C-alpha positions in Angstrom: 52.3 133.6 129.1 55.1 133.3 126.5 57.8 133.7 129.2 56.0 131.0 131.4 55.8 128.6 128.5 59.5 129.1 127.8 60.3 128.5 131.4 58.2 125.3 131.5 59.9 124.1 128.3 63.4 124.9 129.7 62.7 123.0 132.9 61.4 120.0 130.9 64.5 120.0 128.9 66.6 119.5 132.1 64.4 116.7 133.6 66.1 113.4 134.0 65.2 110.8 131.4 62.4 108.4 132.5 63.0 104.6 132.1 60.5 101.8 131.9 62.6 100.0 134.5 64.7 101.7 137.2 65.9 99.7 140.2 68.9 99.4 142.4 70.1 96.1 143.9 72.9 95.4 146.4 75.5 92.9 145.3 78.2 91.0 147.1 81.9 92.0 146.9 83.7 90.2 144.1 80.6 89.2 142.2 80.2 89.0 138.4 77.5 90.6 136.2 76.0 88.5 133.4 73.7 90.0 130.8 72.3 88.6 127.5 70.6 91.2 125.4 69.0 90.0 122.2 68.7 93.6 120.7 69.4 97.1 121.9 72.2 99.2 123.5 74.1 98.3 126.6 75.8 101.3 128.4 77.8 100.6 131.5 79.2 103.2 133.9 80.7 102.8 137.3 80.5 104.1 140.9 82.0 103.3 144.3 78.9 101.6 145.8 78.4 97.8 146.1 75.2 98.2 144.2 73.9 97.9 140.6 71.5 100.4 139.3 69.5 99.1 136.3 67.7 101.5 134.0 66.1 100.1 130.9 63.9 101.3 128.1 61.6 98.6 126.7 58.1 98.0 125.5 55.1 97.1 127.7 55.4 93.6 126.4 58.7 93.1 128.2 60.0 93.1 131.8 63.5 93.2 133.3 64.5 91.1 136.3 67.6 90.6 138.4 68.7 87.4 140.0 71.5 87.3 142.6 72.9 83.8 143.2 76.1 83.6 145.1 78.8 85.5 143.1 76.8 85.8 139.9 74.3 88.6 139.3 72.2 88.0 136.2 70.0 90.5 134.4 67.4 89.1 132.1 64.5 90.5 130.1 61.4 88.4 129.4 58.5 88.9 127.0 54.9 88.6 128.1 54.5 86.1 125.3 57.7 84.5 124.0 60.8 86.4 123.3 61.6 89.8 124.7 61.5 92.9 122.6 64.4 95.3 122.1 65.8 96.6 125.4 68.2 99.5 125.9 70.2 99.1 129.2 71.8 101.9 131.2 73.8 100.2 134.0 75.8 101.6 136.9 78.0 99.0 138.5 80.9 98.9 141.1 84.3 99.6 139.5 85.5 96.2 140.8 82.7 94.1 139.1 83.6 91.7 136.3 81.3 91.8 133.3 80.0 89.1 130.9 77.8 90.7 128.3 76.4 89.1 125.1 73.8 89.7 122.5 72.6 89.3 118.9 72.1 92.9 117.9 73.7 94.9 120.7 76.0 97.9 120.8 78.0 97.9 124.0 79.8 100.8 125.7 81.7 100.3 129.0 83.5 103.1 130.8 85.6 102.9 134.0 85.6 99.2 134.9 88.6 97.9 136.7 88.0 94.1 136.4 87.7 91.4 133.8 85.4 92.1 130.8 83.9 89.7 128.2 81.6 91.0 125.4 80.3 89.0 122.5 77.8 90.4 119.9 76.8 89.4 116.4 76.1 92.9 115.2 77.2 96.1 116.9 80.2 98.2 118.0 82.0 97.5 121.2 83.7 100.4 123.1 85.7 99.9 126.3 87.4 102.4 128.5 89.2 100.4 131.2 89.2 96.7 131.9 91.8 94.5 133.8 93.0 91.0 134.3 91.4 89.5 131.1 89.6 91.4 128.4 87.9 89.5 125.6 85.8 91.3 123.0 84.2 89.8 119.9 81.9 91.2 117.2 81.0 89.9 113.8 79.6 93.1 112.2 81.0 96.1 114.2 84.1 98.0 115.3 86.1 97.5 118.5 87.6 100.5 120.3 89.6 99.8 123.5 91.7 102.2 125.7 93.2 101.9 129.1 93.0 98.1 129.5 95.5 96.2 131.6 96.3 92.5 131.5 95.6 90.0 128.7 93.5 91.7 126.0 92.0 89.7 123.1 90.0 91.5 120.4 88.3 89.8 117.5 86.3 91.6 114.7 85.2 90.3 111.3 83.8 92.9 109.0 85.4 96.1 110.5 88.5 97.5 112.2 90.0 97.5 115.7 91.4 100.5 117.5 93.6 100.0 120.6 95.1 102.8 122.7 97.1 102.9 126.0 96.9 99.2 126.6 99.6 97.2 128.4 100.7 95.0 131.2 100.4 91.7 129.5 99.5 90.1 126.2 97.6 91.7 123.3 95.9 89.7 120.5 94.1 91.6 117.8 92.3 90.1 114.8 90.1 91.2 111.9 89.0 89.6 108.7 88.2 92.8 106.8 89.4 95.8 108.7 92.3 97.9 109.7 94.2 97.4 113.0 95.4 100.6 114.8 97.4 100.1 118.0 99.0 103.1 119.7 100.8 103.7 123.0 101.0 100.0 123.6 103.1 98.5 126.4 102.9 94.7 126.2 105.4 92.0 126.2 103.6 89.9 123.6 101.5 91.2 120.6 99.9 89.1 117.9 98.0 91.2 115.3 96.6 90.0 112.0 94.1 91.0 109.4 93.1 89.5 106.0 92.3 92.7 104.3 93.5 95.9 106.0 96.4 97.9 107.2 98.3 97.3 110.5 99.7 100.1 112.5 101.6 99.5 115.8 103.2 102.1 118.0 104.6 101.3 121.4 107.4 99.9 123.5 109.2 96.8 122.4 110.1 95.0 125.6 113.4 93.1 125.8 112.8 89.4 125.2 109.3 90.2 124.0 107.5 88.6 121.1 105.6 90.6 118.4 103.9 89.4 115.2 102.1 91.5 112.6 100.4 90.0 109.6 98.3 91.4 106.8 97.4 89.4 103.7 96.4 92.6 101.8 97.6 95.8 103.4 100.5 97.9 104.6 102.3 97.3 107.9 103.7 100.3 109.8 105.8 99.7 112.9 106.7 102.8 115.1 109.2 102.3 117.9 111.5 104.3 120.0 115.2 104.9 120.0 117.1 102.3 121.9 114.8 99.4 120.8 116.5 96.0 121.0 114.9 93.6 118.5 115.6 91.2 115.7 113.1 92.1 112.9 112.1 89.5 110.4 110.3 91.0 107.4 108.4 89.3 104.6 106.9 91.3 101.8 105.8 89.2 98.8 104.8 92.2 96.7 105.8 95.5 98.3 108.6 97.7 99.5 110.4 97.8 102.8 111.7 101.1 104.2 112.9 102.4 107.6 113.8 105.6 109.4 116.5 103.6 111.2 119.8 102.4 109.7 119.1 98.6 109.9 121.8 96.1 109.1 120.6 93.0 107.3 121.8 89.8 109.0 120.1 87.3 106.7 118.5 87.9 103.4 116.6 85.9 100.8 114.3 86.7 98.0 111.3 87.4 100.3 112.5 87.1 103.9 115.0 89.4 105.5 116.2 89.8 109.1 117.5 93.0 110.6 118.8 93.9 114.0 118.2 96.8 116.3 120.4 97.1 119.3 121.1 93.8 121.0 118.2 92.1 119.1 116.7 90.8 122.4 113.0 91.0 121.3 111.6 89.1 118.3 109.5 91.0 115.7 107.9 89.2 112.8 106.2 91.3 110.0 104.5 89.7 107.0 102.4 91.1 104.2 101.5 89.4 100.9 100.4 92.6 99.1 101.6 95.7 100.9 104.5 97.8 102.1 106.4 97.6 105.3 107.5 100.8 107.0 109.6 100.9 110.2 109.6 104.5 111.7 110.3 106.4 114.9 107.3 106.8 117.2 107.5 110.6 116.8 107.1 110.2 113.0 103.9 108.3 113.0 101.0 110.4 111.7 97.6 110.2 113.5 94.9 108.1 112.0 92.8 109.9 109.4 89.0 109.6 109.7 87.3 109.5 106.3 83.8 108.6 105.2 83.3 105.1 103.8 81.9 105.2 100.3 79.4 102.4 101.2 78.4 103.8 104.6 77.9 107.1 106.4 79.9 105.8 109.3 83.5 107.0 109.5 86.3 104.5 108.7 89.9 104.7 109.8 92.4 105.3 107.1 96.1 105.2 107.8 98.7 107.3 106.2 102.3 106.0 106.7 105.1 108.5 106.2 106.2 109.0 102.7 109.2 106.9 101.7 112.5 108.5 100.7 113.6 107.7 97.1 116.2 105.0 96.9 117.6 102.5 94.3 116.0 99.2 95.0 116.2 95.8 93.6 113.3 93.7 92.5 112.5 92.7 96.1 112.1 96.3 97.2 115.4 96.3 99.2 118.5 98.3 98.6 121.3 96.5 96.8 123.4 95.9 99.9 120.5 94.3 101.8 120.5 97.1 104.4 117.8 99.7 105.1 118.9 103.2 105.7 
């Protein structure tokens, strides 16, 4: 009897989860998925079929429907009386399908999509693996984590940080009001990254004739690039030090703004921080992000540790007397 009970328990543990809604719908090639979820999780995975599988957990007061009109596939939940309750969606979509997902209190996770992605949520994290053409992600109270996207990528967070990995092929825009920006293995011709209160870390290729701008009002800026980079680097640090692993020759200097040249100076790099240090290092010298617990929350928060700066005699602007950085 004990063995039988254990066997039944084991089999039950391997049973597929049951959903309140579980349906599969054929969709036309090239169509776009639109979903507005007031509250709950949205998890999207991909397959090679021209079908959408919709699995959802919700209360008996709500129902989930699908409307296919031309090139737009819309998923909508309705309440029996008034607004819908919290719905957790588990979607499987074609890899080619563009996504337009929004919500008030929704955490969104997308994996494997090879098309345009747009996600907006008031409260919740956004995690994306993939994305192409245009990627636009916005959250007011949550983190953004993106990897493997290609094309124009635009990321906006307010209260937390943004992490970007293995992104390239176009333009990258990253913004946060109160969070760190961590960008690694980036291959983009144009990058614009700014945060009000947080550190900025960028590691990646600097394309010839490219344009790169990094701004933090209250935080350090670390730029990690490879040997052979061709760029004119303009640095402003109102209250901080400037250091580099490279021997940079100062072309123009002033009390706060200094310009340095690497190679031919083809690309343009602008770095500004009002209260923080600027560190230009080799890509191989950049340390990985350190995950630490936030004092105000149990959720981990990214903390960055730029390499230690070598001692040097500096003037009051934080630069060596000759105006060079060695």
